[in-house]
SERO-743131 format. One record per residue (C-alpha): residue in three letters; chain; x, y, z. Coordinates in nm, 3 decimals. Layout:
% residues N
residuo = ALA, cadena = A, px = X, py = Y, pz = Z;
...
END
This chain:
% residues 214
residuo = MET, cadena = A, px = -0.006, py = 0.015, pz = -0.001;
residuo = THR, cadena = A, px = 0.159, py = 0.333, pz = -0.106;
residuo = GLN, cadena = A, px = 0.148, py = 0.639, pz = 0.128;
residuo = MET, cadena = A, px = -0.121, py = 0.799, pz = -0.077;
residuo = SER, cadena = A, px = -0.354, py = 0.452, pz = -0.023;
residuo = ARG, cadena = A, px = -0.261, py = 0.471, pz = 0.351;
residuo = VAL, cadena = A, px = -0.402, py = 0.834, pz = 0.343;
residuo = LEU, cadena = A, px = -0.713, py = 0.737, pz = 0.119;
residuo = VAL, cadena = A, px = -0.784, py = 0.439, pz = 0.379;
residuo = PHE, cadena = A, px = -0.748, py = 0.695, pz = 0.673;
residuo = PHE, cadena = A, px = -1.002, py = 0.912, pz = 0.554;
residuo = ILE, cadena = A, px = -1.230, py = 0.685, pz = 0.389;
residuo = VAL, cadena = A, px = -1.251, py = 0.369, pz = 0.577;
residuo = GLY, cadena = A, px = -1.131, py = 0.474, pz = 0.908;
residuo = LEU, cadena = A, px = -0.911, py = 0.218, pz = 0.997;
residuo = ALA, cadena = A, px = -0.769, py = 0.168, pz = 1.383;
residuo = ALA, cadena = A, px = -0.381, py = 0.183, pz = 1.479;
residuo = ILE, cadena = A, px = -0.338, py = -0.167, pz = 1.434;
residuo = PRO, cadena = A, px = -0.387, py = -0.267, pz = 1.107;
residuo = ARG, cadena = A, px = -0.622, py = -0.582, pz = 1.153;
residuo = GLY, cadena = A, px = -0.973, py = -0.598, pz = 1.028;
residuo = GLN, cadena = A, px = -1.226, py = -0.365, pz = 1.242;
residuo = SER, cadena = A, px = -1.573, py = -0.459, pz = 1.307;
residuo = LEU, cadena = A, px = -1.856, py = -0.254, pz = 1.181;
residuo = LEU, cadena = A, px = -1.931, py = -0.132, pz = 1.521;
residuo = GLU, cadena = A, px = -1.543, py = -0.027, pz = 1.528;
residuo = ARG, cadena = A, px = -1.590, py = 0.198, pz = 1.247;
residuo = GLY, cadena = A, px = -1.928, py = 0.328, pz = 1.306;
residuo = LEU, cadena = A, px = -2.256, py = 0.217, pz = 1.152;
residuo = PHE, cadena = A, px = -2.235, py = 0.195, pz = 0.750;
residuo = GLY, cadena = A, px = -1.887, py = 0.222, pz = 0.748;
residuo = HIS, cadena = A, px = -1.843, py = 0.593, pz = 0.823;
residuo = PRO, cadena = A, px = -1.543, py = 0.657, pz = 1.030;
residuo = ALA, cadena = A, px = -1.614, py = 0.773, pz = 1.374;
residuo = PRO, cadena = A, px = -1.529, py = 1.172, pz = 1.404;
residuo = PRO, cadena = A, px = -1.179, py = 1.207, pz = 1.541;
residuo = PRO, cadena = A, px = -1.150, py = 1.273, pz = 1.904;
residuo = CYS, cadena = A, px = -1.178, py = 1.619, pz = 2.053;
residuo = GLY, cadena = A, px = -0.855, py = 1.792, pz = 2.182;
residuo = LEU, cadena = A, px = -0.482, py = 1.830, pz = 2.078;
residuo = PRO, cadena = A, px = -0.429, py = 1.565, pz = 1.800;
residuo = ALA, cadena = A, px = -0.188, py = 1.316, pz = 1.901;
residuo = PHE, cadena = A, px = 0.060, py = 1.372, pz = 1.598;
residuo = THR, cadena = A, px = 0.108, py = 1.737, pz = 1.698;
residuo = ASP, cadena = A, px = 0.453, py = 1.683, pz = 1.816;
residuo = GLU, cadena = A, px = 0.529, py = 1.547, pz = 1.449;
residuo = LEU, cadena = A, px = 0.450, py = 1.880, pz = 1.319;
residuo = PRO, cadena = A, px = 0.689, py = 2.158, pz = 1.212;
residuo = ALA, cadena = A, px = 0.752, py = 2.380, pz = 1.479;
residuo = ASP, cadena = A, px = 0.546, py = 2.665, pz = 1.350;
residuo = ALA, cadena = A, px = 0.253, py = 2.447, pz = 1.275;
residuo = GLN, cadena = A, px = 0.270, py = 2.285, pz = 1.643;
residuo = LYS, cadena = A, px = 0.246, py = 2.654, pz = 1.778;
residuo = LYS, cadena = A, px = -0.073, py = 2.709, pz = 1.566;
residuo = MET, cadena = A, px = -0.226, py = 2.368, pz = 1.650;
residuo = LYS, cadena = A, px = -0.191, py = 2.427, pz = 2.036;
residuo = GLU, cadena = A, px = -0.349, py = 2.786, pz = 1.971;
residuo = ILE, cadena = A, px = -0.607, py = 2.613, pz = 1.825;
residuo = TRP, cadena = A, px = -0.699, py = 2.390, pz = 2.087;
residuo = LYS, cadena = A, px = -0.588, py = 2.594, pz = 2.406;
residuo = ASP, cadena = A, px = -0.954, py = 2.705, pz = 2.517;
residuo = TYR, cadena = A, px = -1.112, py = 2.366, pz = 2.449;
residuo = LYS, cadena = A, px = -1.256, py = 2.217, pz = 2.768;
residuo = GLU, cadena = A, px = -1.333, py = 1.826, pz = 2.759;
residuo = GLY, cadena = A, px = -1.686, py = 1.741, pz = 2.694;
residuo = GLU, cadena = A, px = -1.753, py = 2.026, pz = 2.473;
residuo = LYS, cadena = A, px = -1.825, py = 2.019, pz = 2.106;
residuo = CYS, cadena = A, px = -1.540, py = 2.077, pz = 1.903;
residuo = TYR, cadena = A, px = -1.661, py = 2.133, pz = 1.539;
residuo = HIS, cadena = A, px = -1.479, py = 2.476, pz = 1.502;
residuo = GLU, cadena = A, px = -1.148, py = 2.325, pz = 1.638;
residuo = HIS, cadena = A, px = -1.178, py = 2.038, pz = 1.402;
residuo = GLY, cadena = A, px = -1.241, py = 2.275, pz = 1.114;
residuo = LEU, cadena = A, px = -0.965, py = 2.494, pz = 1.184;
residuo = THR, cadena = A, px = -0.735, py = 2.171, pz = 1.248;
residuo = ARG, cadena = A, px = -0.831, py = 2.062, pz = 0.892;
residuo = GLU, cadena = A, px = -0.750, py = 2.395, pz = 0.761;
residuo = LEU, cadena = A, px = -0.413, py = 2.403, pz = 0.907;
residuo = MET, cadena = A, px = -0.331, py = 2.051, pz = 0.771;
residuo = ASP, cadena = A, px = -0.428, py = 2.116, pz = 0.453;
residuo = SER, cadena = A, px = -0.193, py = 2.447, pz = 0.425;
residuo = LEU, cadena = A, px = 0.114, py = 2.191, pz = 0.503;
residuo = PRO, cadena = A, px = 0.334, py = 2.074, pz = 0.233;
residuo = LYS, cadena = A, px = 0.251, py = 1.738, pz = 0.077;
residuo = GLU, cadena = A, px = 0.572, py = 1.582, pz = 0.186;
residuo = VAL, cadena = A, px = 0.505, py = 1.687, pz = 0.551;
residuo = ARG, cadena = A, px = 0.153, py = 1.548, pz = 0.545;
residuo = GLN, cadena = A, px = 0.255, py = 1.215, pz = 0.422;
residuo = GLU, cadena = A, px = 0.515, py = 1.191, pz = 0.661;
residuo = ILE, cadena = A, px = 0.265, py = 1.237, pz = 0.929;
residuo = HIS, cadena = A, px = 0.035, py = 0.981, pz = 0.756;
residuo = LYS, cadena = A, px = 0.331, py = 0.732, pz = 0.707;
residuo = GLY, cadena = A, px = 0.308, py = 0.610, pz = 1.048;
residuo = ALA, cadena = A, px = -0.065, py = 0.639, pz = 1.095;
residuo = PHE, cadena = A, px = -0.153, py = 0.261, pz = 1.113;
residuo = LEU, cadena = A, px = 0.146, py = 0.205, pz = 1.374;
residuo = PRO, cadena = A, px = 0.060, py = 0.119, pz = 1.741;
residuo = PRO, cadena = A, px = 0.185, py = 0.403, pz = 1.978;
residuo = ILE, cadena = A, px = 0.462, py = 0.225, pz = 2.110;
residuo = LEU, cadena = A, px = 0.613, py = 0.186, pz = 1.748;
residuo = LYS, cadena = A, px = 0.612, py = 0.540, pz = 1.693;
residuo = LYS, cadena = A, px = 0.881, py = 0.576, pz = 1.952;
residuo = GLN, cadena = A, px = 1.109, py = 0.348, pz = 1.797;
residuo = PRO, cadena = A, px = 1.397, py = 0.421, pz = 1.561;
residuo = LYS, cadena = A, px = 1.301, py = 0.467, pz = 1.207;
residuo = ASP, cadena = A, px = 1.487, py = 0.164, pz = 1.066;
residuo = ILE, cadena = A, px = 1.255, py = -0.044, pz = 1.322;
residuo = GLN, cadena = A, px = 0.920, py = 0.153, pz = 1.219;
residuo = ASP, cadena = A, px = 0.991, py = 0.102, pz = 0.854;
residuo = GLN, cadena = A, px = 1.023, py = -0.291, pz = 0.904;
residuo = PHE, cadena = A, px = 0.654, py = -0.266, pz = 1.044;
residuo = ILE, cadena = A, px = 0.543, py = -0.007, pz = 0.770;
residuo = ALA, cadena = A, px = 0.700, py = -0.283, pz = 0.516;
residuo = ILE, cadena = A, px = 0.437, py = -0.545, pz = 0.620;
residuo = ILE, cadena = A, px = 0.131, py = -0.239, pz = 0.613;
residuo = ASP, cadena = A, px = 0.266, py = -0.191, pz = 0.243;
residuo = ASP, cadena = A, px = 0.300, py = -0.520, pz = 0.109;
residuo = LYS, cadena = A, px = 0.005, py = -0.617, pz = -0.106;
residuo = SER, cadena = A, px = 0.107, py = -0.996, pz = -0.095;
residuo = ILE, cadena = A, px = 0.014, py = -1.018, pz = 0.261;
residuo = PRO, cadena = A, px = -0.375, py = -1.051, pz = 0.299;
residuo = PHE, cadena = A, px = -0.515, py = -0.807, pz = 0.497;
residuo = GLU, cadena = A, px = -0.614, py = -1.012, pz = 0.776;
residuo = GLU, cadena = A, px = -0.285, py = -1.143, pz = 0.829;
residuo = LYS, cadena = A, px = -0.075, py = -0.825, pz = 0.868;
residuo = SER, cadena = A, px = -0.139, py = -0.818, pz = 1.241;
residuo = THR, cadena = A, px = -0.006, py = -1.180, pz = 1.282;
residuo = LYS, cadena = A, px = 0.279, py = -1.072, pz = 1.065;
residuo = MET, cadena = A, px = 0.324, py = -0.767, pz = 1.295;
residuo = HIS, cadena = A, px = 0.324, py = -0.944, pz = 1.578;
residuo = GLU, cadena = A, px = 0.600, py = -1.205, pz = 1.471;
residuo = LEU, cadena = A, px = 0.827, py = -0.914, pz = 1.354;
residuo = ALA, cadena = A, px = 0.780, py = -0.748, pz = 1.721;
residuo = GLN, cadena = A, px = 0.904, py = -1.080, pz = 1.875;
residuo = LYS, cadena = A, px = 1.214, py = -1.039, pz = 1.672;
residuo = VAL, cadena = A, px = 1.306, py = -0.654, pz = 1.687;
residuo = LEU, cadena = A, px = 1.149, py = -0.535, pz = 2.006;
residuo = LYS, cadena = A, px = 1.303, py = -0.598, pz = 2.345;
residuo = GLY, cadena = A, px = 1.244, py = -0.564, pz = 2.731;
residuo = ASP, cadena = A, px = 0.970, py = -0.322, pz = 2.816;
residuo = THR, cadena = A, px = 0.906, py = -0.214, pz = 2.464;
residuo = LEU, cadena = A, px = 0.831, py = -0.544, pz = 2.366;
residuo = LYS, cadena = A, px = 0.606, py = -0.598, pz = 2.679;
residuo = GLU, cadena = A, px = 0.417, py = -0.279, pz = 2.616;
residuo = PHE, cadena = A, px = 0.347, py = -0.373, pz = 2.246;
residuo = ASN, cadena = A, px = 0.212, py = -0.724, pz = 2.356;
residuo = GLU, cadena = A, px = 0.010, py = -0.558, pz = 2.637;
residuo = PHE, cadena = A, px = -0.142, py = -0.309, pz = 2.379;
residuo = GLN, cadena = A, px = -0.208, py = -0.600, pz = 2.114;
residuo = SER, cadena = A, px = -0.375, py = -0.787, pz = 2.394;
residuo = LYS, cadena = A, px = -0.615, py = -0.477, pz = 2.485;
residuo = MET, cadena = A, px = -0.702, py = -0.470, pz = 2.123;
residuo = ASP, cadena = A, px = -0.782, py = -0.830, pz = 2.091;
residuo = GLU, cadena = A, px = -1.001, py = -0.799, pz = 2.411;
residuo = HIS, cadena = A, px = -1.191, py = -0.497, pz = 2.270;
residuo = ARG, cadena = A, px = -1.252, py = -0.674, pz = 1.944;
residuo = LYS, cadena = A, px = -1.365, py = -0.963, pz = 2.112;
residuo = ASN, cadena = A, px = -1.624, py = -0.757, pz = 2.345;
residuo = LEU, cadena = A, px = -1.755, py = -0.589, pz = 2.018;
residuo = ASN, cadena = A, px = -1.800, py = -0.922, pz = 1.844;
residuo = GLU, cadena = A, px = -2.000, py = -1.058, pz = 2.153;
residuo = LEU, cadena = A, px = -2.216, py = -0.755, pz = 2.134;
residuo = ALA, cadena = A, px = -2.263, py = -0.841, pz = 1.761;
residuo = GLU, cadena = A, px = -2.361, py = -1.173, pz = 1.808;
residuo = LYS, cadena = A, px = -2.634, py = -1.067, pz = 2.068;
residuo = LEU, cadena = A, px = -2.804, py = -0.845, pz = 1.777;
residuo = SER, cadena = A, px = -3.148, py = -0.964, pz = 1.645;
residuo = PRO, cadena = A, px = -3.167, py = -1.182, pz = 1.350;
residuo = GLU, cadena = A, px = -3.274, py = -0.879, pz = 1.147;
residuo = ALA, cadena = A, px = -2.995, py = -0.642, pz = 1.238;
residuo = LYS, cadena = A, px = -2.724, py = -0.948, pz = 1.265;
residuo = GLU, cadena = A, px = -2.814, py = -1.011, pz = 0.881;
residuo = ALA, cadena = A, px = -2.774, py = -0.644, pz = 0.804;
residuo = TYR, cadena = A, px = -2.450, py = -0.606, pz = 0.999;
residuo = GLU, cadena = A, px = -2.273, py = -0.898, pz = 0.826;
residuo = LYS, cadena = A, px = -2.392, py = -0.795, pz = 0.507;
residuo = ILE, cadena = A, px = -2.246, py = -0.440, pz = 0.552;
residuo = SER, cadena = A, px = -1.940, py = -0.578, pz = 0.689;
residuo = LYS, cadena = A, px = -1.861, py = -0.794, pz = 0.386;
residuo = LEU, cadena = A, px = -1.924, py = -0.488, pz = 0.170;
residuo = GLU, cadena = A, px = -1.678, py = -0.281, pz = 0.375;
residuo = LYS, cadena = A, px = -1.415, py = -0.559, pz = 0.325;
residuo = GLU, cadena = A, px = -1.472, py = -0.547, pz = -0.059;
residuo = LYS, cadena = A, px = -1.443, py = -0.149, pz = -0.048;
residuo = HIS, cadena = A, px = -1.107, py = -0.190, pz = 0.123;
residuo = GLU, cadena = A, px = -1.003, py = -0.464, pz = -0.149;
residuo = ILE, cadena = A, px = -1.092, py = -0.222, pz = -0.442;
residuo = LEU, cadena = A, px = -0.913, py = 0.060, pz = -0.281;
residuo = HIS, cadena = A, px = -0.601, py = -0.163, pz = -0.231;
residuo = LYS, cadena = A, px = -0.600, py = -0.263, pz = -0.587;
residuo = LEU, cadena = A, px = -0.621, py = 0.091, pz = -0.740;
residuo = SER, cadena = A, px = -0.334, py = 0.256, pz = -0.911;
residuo = GLU, cadena = A, px = -0.146, py = 0.564, pz = -0.765;
residuo = SER, cadena = A, px = -0.318, py = 0.811, pz = -1.011;
residuo = ALA, cadena = A, px = -0.672, py = 0.654, pz = -0.933;
residuo = GLN, cadena = A, px = -0.614, py = 0.688, pz = -0.526;
residuo = GLU, cadena = A, px = -0.508, py = 1.033, pz = -0.581;
residuo = GLU, cadena = A, px = -0.804, py = 1.112, pz = -0.782;
residuo = LEU, cadena = A, px = -1.033, py = 0.962, pz = -0.518;
residuo = PHE, cadena = A, px = -0.838, py = 1.105, pz = -0.222;
residuo = ALA, cadena = A, px = -0.920, py = 1.460, pz = -0.398;
residuo = LEU, cadena = A, px = -1.279, py = 1.373, pz = -0.430;
residuo = TYR, cadena = A, px = -1.333, py = 1.269, pz = -0.098;
residuo = LYS, cadena = A, px = -1.119, py = 1.521, pz = 0.064;
residuo = GLU, cadena = A, px = -1.348, py = 1.783, pz = -0.111;
residuo = ARG, cadena = A, px = -1.653, py = 1.624, pz = 0.023;
residuo = GLN, cadena = A, px = -1.530, py = 1.624, pz = 0.369;
residuo = ASN, cadena = A, px = -1.451, py = 1.990, pz = 0.330;
residuo = LYS, cadena = A, px = -1.763, py = 2.091, pz = 0.205;
residuo = PHE, cadena = A, px = -1.978, py = 1.879, pz = 0.405;
residuo = PRO, cadena = A, px = -2.234, py = 2.075, pz = 0.619;
residuo = LYS, cadena = A, px = -2.131, py = 2.112, pz = 0.981;
residuo = PRO, cadena = A, px = -2.388, py = 2.014, pz = 1.261;
residuo = LEU, cadena = A, px = -2.494, py = 2.310, pz = 1.455;
END
């Protein structure tokens, strides 16, 4: 998967930090990604110094529990104003678990290579990343990675249990929509770079022009 396809999936599908298949409940009903959390974005420290300052200014008066449509709008405008290379570098690690973002670049690149490898089925990428982690991570770092992965597995298990309790009608719909979501991801994964760029521009325009809730 190229950098552009990572960005495309990030905006359209709303994938989680660890690249293993999400349930419909995790992504949001009908595949629409859940809105980003309110508050200073986690990637702020990865921005250039001047952009970091502007980002912190945007969120300085935000109080937990308040709506943040205005702040999200300003954040999007700030990100859109950054050079393409800067945005790509930030999105490059968007699918890495938090602990991996603290590792040296050569370590991160090995995990990103698994994400990028089109020969590895999407549902197998997490297993490959786990195997790699056991080889290249040490001590507390490996322990933290394994704990994080265990928490994600438990979270996913809980969501699957909730899905099993759905009424027959709702469960049937859930399974059909989940299948469509997987097909959508596979379509995006196979697109050429130019087609990905076209779709990214279209979805970005739709996102920017979509009416904001009052």
